[in-house]
C-alpha positions, 0 to 999 in steps of 0.5 A, spaced: 519 500 485 513 504 484 512 508 491 515 515 491 517 514 483 515 520 479 514 515 473 507 513 477 504 519 479 497 517 479 498 511 483 502 514 488 497 520 489 491 515 490 496 511 495 497 517 499 490 519 499 489 512 502 495 513 507 492 519 510 485 516 511 488 510 515 493 514 518 499 509 516 505 509 511 504 509 503 508 502 504 502 500 509 497 501 503 501 498 498 502 492 503 494 492 504 493 492 497 497 486 496 494 482 502 487 484 499 489 481 492 485 476 489 491 472 487 492 471 495 499 474 494 504 475 500 508 480 502 515 480 503 518 486 506 526 485 505 527 490 510 532 490 516 529 496 519 525 495 525 521 502 524 520 500 517 517 493 518 513 496 524 510 501 519 508 496 514 505 491 519 500 496 520 497 493 514 494 488 518 490 493 522 485 495 516 482 492 510 482 496 504 475 496 501 473 493 494 472 500 491 479 502 495 483 496 492 480 497 485 482 505 485 489 503 486 489 498 481 486 503 476 491 508 478 496 504 476 494 503 469 
């Protein structure tokens, strides 16, 4: 809903910066953000595209720092 949506430029800018840092897709950063959420949220992919799933699963290969997680939270408003 918010990825690549022009209504949310600040959060997309921050997600893109992190995606470049970790060399993953924006979707992987969004999934990593959810996995680090203090409410222990779970990611539901909702995709049948193997390429998209492989892209998002890379979120399991790294952990956002607390500062990075919070920067996405703040950017989201």
